[in-house]
C-alpha positions as CSV (number, residue, x, y, z in Angstrom):
1,G,110.8,125.5,91.3
2,D,111.2,124.3,87.5
3,Q,109.9,120.7,87.2
4,L,112.7,119.8,84.7
5,N,115.4,121.4,86.6
6,D,114.2,120.5,90.2
7,P,116.2,117.6,91.7
8,A,113.9,116.5,93.8
9,S,110.6,116.6,91.7
10,L,107.7,114.9,92.7
11,S,104.3,114.6,91.8
12,N,101.5,112.0,92.0
13,A,98.2,111.2,89.9
14,P,95.4,110.9,90.5
15,D,94.3,113.6,92.6
16,P,92.0,113.5,94.6
17,V,92.6,109.8,95.3
18,R,90.1,107.5,96.3
19,Y,91.7,103.7,96.4
20,S,95.8,104.6,95.1
21,T,98.0,107.2,93.7
22,E,101.0,107.0,91.4
23,I,104.0,108.3,92.8
24,H,106.7,109.7,90.2
25,F,109.8,111.7,91.4
26,R,113.4,112.1,90.1
27,S,116.2,111.3,92.0
28,T,119.7,112.5,90.9
29,G,122.6,110.3,90.8
30,E,123.0,107.8,93.3
31,A,121.1,109.0,96.7
32,S,119.6,107.9,99.7
33,V,115.8,108.4,98.8
34,A,113.3,108.6,101.5
35,L,109.5,108.6,100.6
36,N,106.9,108.9,103.0
37,V,103.4,109.8,103.9
38,Y,102.1,112.4,106.7
39,D,99.1,113.4,108.0
40,V,98.1,116.8,108.4
41,L,99.4,116.9,112.0
42,G,102.5,115.7,110.9
43,R,102.5,111.9,111.6
44,K,104.1,109.5,109.4
45,V,101.4,107.7,108.1
46,R,103.3,105.5,105.6
47,E,107.0,104.7,104.8
48,L,107.2,103.9,101.1
49,V,111.0,104.3,100.3
50,N,113.8,104.1,102.5
51,R,116.9,103.4,100.4
52,P,119.7,104.4,98.0
53,L,118.4,104.7,94.6
54,P,119.9,105.3,91.4
55,G,119.5,108.7,89.7
56,G,116.4,109.0,87.3
57,E,112.7,108.6,86.9
58,H,111.0,106.3,90.0
59,R,107.3,105.4,90.6
60,V,105.7,104.2,93.4
61,I,102.1,103.2,94.6
62,W,100.4,104.4,97.7
63,D,97.2,101.9,98.4
64,C,96.1,104.7,100.7
65,R,97.2,102.6,103.7
66,D,99.2,103.5,106.7
67,D,101.9,101.2,107.8
68,D,99.7,99.2,109.7
69,G,97.9,97.8,106.5
70,K,94.8,100.0,107.5
71,T,93.0,101.8,105.2
72,V,94.0,105.9,106.0
73,S,90.7,108.0,106.4
74,S,89.3,110.8,104.2
75,G,91.5,113.8,104.2
76,V,94.6,115.7,103.3
77,Y,97.8,114.1,103.2
78,F,101.6,115.2,102.4
79,I,104.0,113.0,100.3
80,K,107.5,114.1,101.2
81,L,110.5,113.1,99.0
82,Q,113.9,113.6,100.8
83,S,116.4,112.5,98.2
84,G,120.2,112.9,99.4
85,A,120.5,117.3,100.3
86,H,117.0,118.1,98.3
87,S,113.4,117.6,99.5
88,S,110.2,118.3,98.0
89,T,106.4,118.1,99.4
90,E,103.2,117.2,97.7
91,K,99.6,117.2,99.0
92,V,97.3,114.8,98.6
93,L,93.6,114.6,98.7
94,V,91.8,111.2,100.3
95,V,88.3,110.9,99.3
96,K,86.8,107.6,100.7
């Protein structure tokens, strides 16, 4: 959809990612927000956000590490934003 009007807009840069990527997202109003990274098999690799956030623009850095603190291997990952009833997914290519 239109990025400006999308209630759960999501983007990241740089892509491909070597060391870390900055994830930008917008939530509408006070909403429970979950921002997670998944591998191509749909396994959750990293939980970045899991709490209520005020509406507006937010920024989170993913350092290409999993929940155990290990650096992920090269490949395609998916960043999924769930903000209230809205969700959005962004593909990320990690190159080591």
